[in-house]
Every structure is written in structure tokens, then in C-alpha cells.
N, C-alpha and C positions, 0 to 999 in steps of 0.2 A: 335899895341894895339888899339882897338876901344872903344870908350867912351860908358858907359852904360846910358841909358836914365834915368833921375830921375823920380821917381814916383811922382803923384800929391800928395801935402800935406807934401812934403819933400823938404830939400834944401841940398847943398852939402857944406862942409867947408873943409879948408886944414890947416892941423896942421904939425909941425915940428917933434913932438914926441908923441908916444902913450905908454900906459902902458900895458905890457903883463907879468903875473905872479909876480907883485909886482916890476918890474923894468922898468925903461924908455928904450924905443927903438926908436932911433933916424932915421929919414929918410935917413939922409946922410950914415948910415951904409949900406943902400942898394942902394946907388947911387941916390937917389931921393933928390928932393928940399923939399918935403912935402908929407904927406899920405893924401888921399882923403876920408872923411867920411861923409856918408849921414845920416842925422839927422831930426827929425820932424820940421816943419817949424814954 
């Protein structure tokens, strides 16, 4: 997997869980340590 470049004015954060349809989804359920999320800087 190749890393996607981060657009200007954005930054990346890594989180252990995200919310989908009102339920927590943990990265470990997908064999990951964390999800990568791009947010405004």
C-alpha cells in the first residue's frame, strides 16, 4: 500500500477507533493498530 500525500492545510491523525452508524469500530477488528484520518490543520 502506498501512502497518499497530505494536501496543504491538512494534517493526519491516528485513532484507535472511529464511529460508524452510531457504533464504535476498533482498528484491531481489521488487523490494524490505528485508523489514519486527514483533518484540517
